[in-house]
KOLVO-199302 format. One record per residue (C-alpha): residue number from 1; residue in one letter; x, y, z. Coordinates in Angstrom, 3 decimals, padded with zeros to 6 digits, always signed. Layout:
! residues N
NODE vexfi lofi        u        v        w
NODE   NUM    A        X        Y        Z
...
***
This chain:
! residues 358
NODE vexfi lofi        u        v        w
NODE     1    M +013.578 +214.739 -041.321
NODE     2    A +015.010 +213.760 -037.966
NODE     3    L +015.997 +210.413 -039.432
NODE     4    L +018.115 +211.882 -042.230
NODE     5    P +021.323 +212.403 -040.168
NODE     6    L +021.056 +208.817 -038.875
NODE     7    L +020.529 +207.404 -042.396
NODE     8    A +023.467 +209.419 -043.636
NODE     9    A +025.642 +208.051 -040.868
NODE    10    V +024.580 +204.465 -041.683
NODE    11    A +025.258 +205.019 -045.393
NODE    12    S +028.687 +206.424 -044.576
NODE    13    A +029.455 +203.409 -042.387
NODE    14    C +028.362 +201.056 -045.181
NODE    15    D +030.615 +202.870 -047.637
NODE    16    D +033.557 +202.519 -045.261
NODE    17    F +032.810 +198.768 -044.843
NODE    18    G +032.624 +198.345 -048.611
NODE    19    L +036.119 +199.770 -048.946
NODE    20    A +037.591 +197.307 -046.436
NODE    21    P +040.285 +195.074 -047.938
NODE    22    D +039.464 +191.484 -048.883
NODE    23    S +040.597 +188.609 -046.633
NODE    24    P +044.149 +187.420 -047.306
NODE    25    Q +044.451 +185.180 -050.358
NODE    26    Q +045.088 +181.545 -049.503
NODE    27    G +048.233 +179.687 -050.475
NODE    28    K +048.783 +176.051 -051.409
NODE    29    L +050.899 +173.598 -049.432
NODE    30    T +052.248 +170.480 -051.151
NODE    31    W +054.783 +167.897 -049.985
NODE    32    T +056.954 +165.112 -051.346
NODE    33    L +059.146 +162.513 -049.700
NODE    34    D +062.762 +162.308 -050.867
NODE    35    G +063.384 +158.604 -050.397
NODE    36    N +066.988 +158.902 -051.557
NODE    37    A +067.813 +160.798 -048.375
NODE    38    L +066.963 +157.788 -046.210
NODE    39    T +069.886 +156.414 -044.264
NODE    40    K +070.056 +152.772 -043.291
NODE    41    A +070.613 +150.983 -040.040
NODE    42    D +069.852 +147.514 -041.363
NODE    43    A +068.921 +145.885 -044.633
NODE    44    E +065.176 +146.592 -044.345
NODE    45    L +063.673 +149.741 -045.795
NODE    46    P +060.199 +150.689 -044.511
NODE    47    D +057.443 +151.268 -047.052
NODE    48    T +057.248 +155.054 -047.336
NODE    49    N +053.539 +154.812 -048.151
NODE    50    D +052.970 +153.789 -044.515
NODE    51    F +054.984 +156.626 -042.957
NODE    52    L +053.009 +158.706 -040.429
NODE    53    L +052.509 +162.339 -041.464
NODE    54    T +051.219 +165.195 -039.300
NODE    55    I +050.664 +168.766 -040.527
NODE    56    R +049.974 +171.565 -038.034
NODE    57    D +049.436 +175.291 -038.312
NODE    58    A +051.199 +177.926 -036.201
NODE    59    E +048.664 +177.503 -033.365
NODE    60    G +049.241 +173.747 -033.238
NODE    61    S +045.926 +172.790 -034.814
NODE    62    V +046.177 +169.552 -036.795
NODE    63    L +045.357 +169.865 -040.491
NODE    64    Y +046.268 +166.293 -041.374
NODE    65    D +047.206 +163.265 -039.296
NODE    66    G +047.545 +159.935 -041.070
NODE    67    T +049.710 +157.912 -043.426
NODE    68    Y +051.780 +159.557 -046.128
NODE    69    G +050.171 +157.351 -048.754
NODE    70    D +046.664 +158.502 -047.803
NODE    71    S +047.524 +162.204 -047.537
NODE    72    P +045.863 +164.614 -050.011
NODE    73    E +047.822 +165.963 -052.931
NODE    74    F +047.759 +169.483 -051.431
NODE    75    L +046.159 +171.660 -048.756
NODE    76    Q +044.646 +175.099 -049.381
NODE    77    V +045.790 +177.152 -046.378
NODE    78    E +045.859 +180.670 -045.016
NODE    79    P +049.216 +182.514 -045.157
NODE    80    G +051.442 +181.618 -042.217
NODE    81    N +053.801 +179.042 -040.766
NODE    82    Y +053.122 +175.310 -040.946
NODE    83    T +054.966 +172.337 -039.461
NODE    84    L +055.220 +168.982 -041.217
NODE    85    S +056.412 +165.971 -039.217
NODE    86    I +056.867 +162.510 -040.680
NODE    87    R +057.824 +159.253 -038.977
NODE    88    S +058.235 +155.753 -040.367
NODE    89    I +056.847 +154.231 -037.153
NODE    90    S +055.966 +155.224 -033.602
NODE    91    F +058.851 +154.489 -031.244
NODE    92    S +058.924 +154.826 -027.456
NODE    93    A +060.879 +151.925 -025.923
NODE    94    P +063.874 +149.718 -026.831
NODE    95    A +062.951 +147.101 -029.432
NODE    96    F +064.553 +144.876 -032.038
NODE    97    S +064.316 +145.690 -035.753
NODE    98    R +062.490 +149.000 -035.148
NODE    99    P +064.474 +151.708 -036.946
NODE   100    Q +062.585 +154.989 -036.938
NODE   101    Y +063.067 +157.339 -039.872
NODE   102    G +061.696 +160.865 -039.927
NODE   103    D +061.955 +164.570 -040.582
NODE   104    D +060.460 +167.849 -039.324
NODE   105    Q +060.050 +170.893 -041.547
NODE   106    V +058.678 +174.375 -040.788
NODE   107    V +057.599 +176.350 -043.837
NODE   108    L +056.165 +179.819 -044.455
NODE   109    I +053.256 +179.955 -046.917
NODE   110    P +052.920 +183.442 -048.497
NODE   111    A +049.534 +184.660 -049.728
NODE   112    G +048.592 +183.252 -053.110
NODE   113    E +051.712 +181.111 -053.517
NODE   114    T +052.333 +177.382 -053.763
NODE   115    V +055.123 +175.979 -051.601
NODE   116    N +056.360 +172.404 -051.877
NODE   117    V +058.078 +170.868 -048.864
NODE   118    T +060.622 +168.116 -049.486
NODE   119    L +060.763 +165.730 -046.535
NODE   120    R +064.207 +164.139 -046.229
NODE   121    C +064.030 +161.316 -043.714
NODE   122    T +067.015 +160.097 -041.745
NODE   123    L +067.346 +157.600 -038.910
NODE   124    L +066.083 +159.264 -035.717
NODE   125    N +066.830 +156.568 -033.162
NODE   126    A +070.054 +154.670 -032.439
NODE   127    G +070.967 +151.029 -032.250
NODE   128    I +073.173 +148.512 -030.488
NODE   129    R +074.315 +145.150 -031.809
NODE   130    L +076.083 +142.745 -029.434
NODE   131    R +078.693 +140.192 -030.436
NODE   132    I +078.673 +137.776 -027.503
NODE   133    S +081.671 +135.460 -027.143
NODE   134    P +080.983 +131.704 -027.528
NODE   135    D +082.064 +130.920 -023.962
NODE   136    F +079.528 +133.312 -022.393
NODE   137    L +077.148 +130.490 -021.501
NODE   138    T +079.970 +128.443 -020.038
NODE   139    A +081.259 +131.261 -017.834
NODE   140    F +077.800 +132.573 -016.899
NODE   141    P +075.280 +129.701 -017.292
NODE   142    D +072.588 +131.680 -015.473
NODE   143    G +073.613 +135.080 -016.820
NODE   144    V +071.275 +137.277 -018.872
NODE   145    L +072.183 +140.462 -020.742
NODE   146    Y +069.838 +143.449 -020.874
NODE   147    L +069.891 +146.797 -022.610
NODE   148    K +068.381 +149.358 -020.254
NODE   149    Q +067.200 +152.863 -020.981
NODE   150    E +065.313 +154.923 -018.401
NODE   151    Q +062.865 +152.473 -016.788
NODE   152    T +062.619 +150.022 -019.694
NODE   153    S +064.804 +147.003 -020.449
NODE   154    L +065.266 +144.702 -023.420
NODE   155    K +066.605 +141.178 -023.011
NODE   156    Y +069.430 +140.380 -025.415
NODE   157    L +069.622 +136.616 -025.986
NODE   158    Y +072.922 +134.892 -026.666
NODE   159    N +072.009 +133.986 -030.254
NODE   160    E +070.341 +137.313 -031.111
NODE   161    K +071.464 +138.712 -034.486
NODE   162    R +069.120 +141.682 -034.838
NODE   163    I +069.893 +145.289 -033.989
NODE   164    A +068.272 +146.638 -030.821
NODE   165    Y +066.971 +150.177 -031.378
NODE   166    L +066.877 +152.760 -028.600
NODE   167    K +066.250 +156.454 -028.125
NODE   168    P +069.228 +158.746 -028.813
NODE   169    E +070.154 +159.170 -025.154
NODE   170    S +072.062 +157.285 -022.440
NODE   171    A +071.752 +153.496 -022.435
NODE   172    S +073.347 +150.775 -020.310
NODE   173    L +074.327 +147.175 -020.895
NODE   174    I +073.390 +145.140 -017.792
NODE   175    L +074.447 +141.627 -016.776
NODE   176    Y +071.983 +139.892 -014.478
NODE   177    N +073.775 +137.007 -012.773
NODE   178    E +073.277 +135.173 -009.472
NODE   179    G +070.426 +137.474 -008.500
NODE   180    K +072.361 +140.713 -009.017
NODE   181    D +072.591 +143.394 -011.700
NODE   182    Q +076.000 +144.555 -012.910
NODE   183    T +076.375 +147.523 -015.244
NODE   184    L +078.946 +146.617 -017.875
NODE   185    L +078.807 +149.814 -019.923
NODE   186    T +076.866 +153.078 -020.098
NODE   187    R +077.029 +155.248 -023.162
NODE   188    R +075.114 +158.165 -024.613
NODE   189    L +073.864 +157.234 -028.070
NODE   190    Q +073.504 +159.667 -030.940
NODE   191    A +070.793 +159.588 -033.603
NODE   192    R +071.837 +157.488 -036.619
NODE   193    E +074.493 +155.711 -034.538
NODE   194    I +074.591 +151.918 -034.663
NODE   195    L +077.019 +150.743 -031.992
NODE   196    N +078.659 +147.323 -032.245
NODE   197    L +079.704 +145.941 -028.864
NODE   198    G +081.841 +142.863 -028.378
NODE   199    V +081.023 +141.063 -025.110
NODE   200    Q +084.040 +138.925 -024.245
NODE   201    V +084.867 +136.598 -021.363
NODE   202    A +088.229 +137.300 -019.741
NODE   203    R +089.847 +134.775 -017.381
NODE   204    S +091.451 +135.869 -014.131
NODE   205    G +092.422 +133.450 -011.361
NODE   206    G +090.327 +130.697 -012.900
NODE   207    Q +087.162 +132.836 -012.890
NODE   208    G +085.461 +134.486 -015.814
NODE   209    R +084.526 +138.131 -016.073
NODE   210    L +082.937 +140.056 -018.896
NODE   211    E +084.634 +142.802 -020.856
NODE   212    V +082.884 +145.040 -023.375
NODE   213    A +084.779 +146.326 -026.397
NODE   214    V +083.424 +149.047 -028.702
NODE   215    D +084.021 +148.225 -032.354
NODE   216    T +084.539 +151.755 -033.683
NODE   217    S +085.074 +150.469 -037.204
NODE   218    K +081.412 +149.480 -037.334
NODE   219    V +079.679 +152.533 -035.948
NODE   220    W +077.386 +153.745 -038.713
NODE   221    T +076.528 +157.414 -038.714
NODE   222    Q +076.199 +158.571 -042.324
NODE   223    D +075.641 +155.379 -044.324
NODE   224    N +073.498 +156.398 -047.299
NODE   225    F +070.712 +154.183 -048.595
NODE   226    V +069.639 +154.578 -052.210
NODE   227    I +066.172 +153.338 -052.961
NODE   228    G +066.368 +150.577 -055.530
NODE   229    G +069.631 +149.159 -054.288
NODE   230    D +068.360 +146.257 -052.213
NODE   231    N +068.111 +142.629 -053.326
NODE   232    S +064.770 +142.051 -054.976
NODE   233    S +063.162 +139.843 -057.567
NODE   234    G +061.109 +140.823 -060.561
NODE   235    G +060.065 +138.950 -063.627
NODE   236    G +061.039 +135.735 -061.892
NODE   237    E +064.775 +136.459 -061.599
NODE   238    D +066.910 +137.573 -058.669
NODE   239    R +068.890 +140.745 -059.228
NODE   240    N +069.900 +144.129 -057.830
NODE   241    E +068.109 +147.042 -059.430
NODE   242    P +070.382 +150.108 -059.700
NODE   243    D +069.680 +153.611 -058.412
NODE   244    A +066.073 +154.660 -058.953
NODE   245    I +064.464 +158.107 -059.042
NODE   246    S +061.038 +159.130 -057.762
NODE   247    V +058.094 +160.126 -059.941
NODE   248    S +058.448 +163.761 -058.842
NODE   249    D +062.070 +163.747 -060.028
NODE   250    V +061.244 +162.478 -063.528
NODE   251    T +061.015 +166.036 -064.899
NODE   252    N +064.765 +166.450 -064.331
NODE   253    H +065.519 +163.341 -066.387
NODE   254    I +063.298 +163.744 -069.452
NODE   255    G +065.006 +162.313 -072.527
NODE   256    E +067.121 +159.811 -070.609
NODE   257    K +066.934 +156.145 -071.547
NODE   258    G +066.987 +153.025 -069.400
NODE   259    V +066.052 +154.887 -066.193
NODE   260    W +064.663 +153.136 -063.105
NODE   261    V +061.710 +154.961 -061.496
NODE   262    Y +059.908 +153.930 -058.302
NODE   263    G +056.403 +154.818 -057.204
NODE   264    Y +052.933 +153.485 -056.458
NODE   265    I +050.501 +152.104 -059.022
NODE   266    V +047.448 +154.374 -058.742
NODE   267    G +045.341 +153.566 -061.830
NODE   268    G +045.141 +153.480 -065.589
NODE   269    D +042.910 +154.076 -068.659
NODE   270    L +044.453 +157.522 -069.113
NODE   271    T +042.795 +158.078 -072.500
NODE   272    S +039.376 +158.404 -070.857
NODE   273    A +040.262 +159.567 -067.364
NODE   274    G +040.107 +163.335 -067.948
NODE   275    N +042.225 +165.167 -065.372
NODE   276    S +042.241 +162.201 -062.998
NODE   277    V +043.411 +158.647 -063.368
NODE   278    K +040.867 +155.848 -063.424
NODE   279    T +041.208 +153.763 -060.270
NODE   280    S +038.807 +150.887 -060.911
NODE   281    G +037.257 +149.007 -063.799
NODE   282    I +040.430 +149.325 -065.900
NODE   283    T +039.919 +148.231 -069.524
NODE   284    K +043.344 +148.977 -071.100
NODE   285    A +046.274 +146.636 -070.509
NODE   286    T +048.763 +148.801 -072.416
NODE   287    H +049.679 +151.281 -069.671
NODE   288    L +049.320 +152.305 -066.039
NODE   289    A +049.774 +155.431 -063.894
NODE   290    L +052.524 +155.740 -061.290
NODE   291    A +052.646 +158.342 -058.475
NODE   292    D +054.772 +159.222 -055.448
NODE   293    R +052.038 +158.080 -053.060
NODE   294    S +049.002 +155.900 -053.443
NODE   295    S +046.455 +158.635 -052.689
NODE   296    I +047.345 +160.749 -055.749
NODE   297    T +044.800 +160.680 -058.590
NODE   298    S +045.688 +163.857 -060.522
NODE   299    K +047.011 +162.872 -063.953
NODE   300    A +049.415 +165.826 -063.965
NODE   301    S +051.174 +164.406 -060.889
NODE   302    C +051.512 +160.921 -062.345
NODE   303    L +053.890 +159.130 -064.659
NODE   304    A +052.171 +157.290 -067.511
NODE   305    V +054.013 +153.995 -067.949
NODE   306    E +053.803 +152.085 -071.208
NODE   307    L +053.398 +148.325 -070.824
NODE   308    P +054.769 +146.749 -074.008
NODE   309    K +053.528 +143.330 -075.019
NODE   310    G +055.410 +140.634 -073.148
NODE   311    A +056.512 +139.896 -069.584
NODE   312    V +056.080 +143.481 -068.286
NODE   313    R +052.498 +143.736 -069.519
NODE   314    D +051.652 +140.230 -068.361
NODE   315    A +052.813 +141.045 -064.821
NODE   316    L +051.645 +144.634 -064.366
NODE   317    N +048.507 +145.248 -066.445
NODE   318    L +045.551 +146.283 -064.308
NODE   319    V +042.959 +144.470 -066.382
NODE   320    E +044.195 +141.105 -065.151
NODE   321    H +045.712 +142.363 -061.897
NODE   322    P +043.442 +145.078 -060.413
NODE   323    G +044.823 +144.258 -056.947
NODE   324    L +048.132 +145.893 -057.910
NODE   325    I +046.662 +149.351 -057.332
NODE   326    G +048.386 +150.767 -054.261
NODE   327    Q +051.458 +148.530 -054.648
NODE   328    R +054.983 +149.949 -054.900
NODE   329    V +056.869 +149.104 -058.071
NODE   330    Y +060.161 +149.899 -059.821
NODE   331    V +060.041 +150.195 -063.618
NODE   332    K +062.813 +150.712 -066.163
NODE   333    G +062.387 +152.555 -069.455
NODE   334    D +062.843 +155.723 -071.492
NODE   335    L +061.479 +158.999 -070.080
NODE   336    V +059.492 +161.305 -072.370
NODE   337    A +057.905 +164.718 -071.840
NODE   338    G +054.468 +163.750 -073.096
NODE   339    Y +052.455 +160.522 -072.902
NODE   340    F +048.678 +160.549 -072.376
NODE   341    G +048.844 +164.215 -071.384
NODE   342    T +051.493 +163.870 -068.680
NODE   343    R +055.109 +162.762 -068.261
NODE   344    G +055.717 +159.276 -069.509
NODE   345    M +057.887 +156.190 -069.671
NODE   346    K +058.110 +154.417 -073.011
NODE   347    S +059.709 +151.119 -073.966
NODE   348    T +059.405 +149.794 -070.444
NODE   349    S +061.804 +146.866 -070.329
NODE   350    D +061.963 +145.692 -066.708
NODE   351    Y +060.173 +145.877 -063.373
NODE   352    V +060.534 +144.941 -059.716
NODE   353    L +057.263 +144.634 -057.828
NODE   354    K +057.518 +145.312 -054.109
NODE   355    Q +054.624 +143.206 -052.890
NODE   356    G +054.206 +142.519 -049.190
NODE   357    M +056.875 +145.016 -048.068
NODE   358    E +056.773 +146.146 -044.456
***
């Protein structure tokens, strides 16, 4: 009898625990890369599949750290704030031909909701291109030009044609001559700024001295790059493919004809793949699956691309060319709402295969 009050108290406590609310419902975080937002600083566009992606929660814990192409299609997460950072390359010191593209996004994930983050990359670093006068070597036979930023320097040879990329902060152009350094110019660079500097030899009293002129007509700050607009070859012919859209943007263009779409070849055999694309042992040469990144295998996130008999099928079918899986490609055709249970491209008439891109 003495135990009854204690048992009653325990039962009451259990009842109270049973009435406690469930843990917050998780949300879903997805992400896409808007390649059309990329700005250019030279003619080379990095392969977006190799961009470096990091996803952190509000406490700074890393949920994903790797390439964009290898990232999962989504993350199931607790409600809260998440930060997504993407970079085309790591960049820490002045270097030639090293444009760094990137974006940072902070997003709130409500309980039970799916939120898609669109990453719009722009040029994060800055660049300098020198135009050195022909008589530089005559006037300064032992002279060497350097671009200096903080404690690092980059030698700029007389015949150098590439753009030197630097952090968006103060940088100096240095002339090393006869054992001494002379600062010719110091300027604070802005992100997305490509500064053209003319290095000229001026004569005074029979001696040469260097003058630096800023070519303001060739400072790029908002030069848009549209994916699909660079010189490429496909089908054995040189040509410029026009503006292209991403796989994720196909839904907004259903019914349009002769549309260029870019993406990554991720598999095929969609008739027998169920909810996922088949990634190996392909037996059908009539079609393939295209996605925004090479890690995607969900059929619903892919574009089913018809490969009509002829040059397109001969070049792109995965029966004869299984090594094409993971490669970036541009294809041209008519967009339809349904093909093999997902969005599709019919009457594919042209392609540009981006093999070996950096």
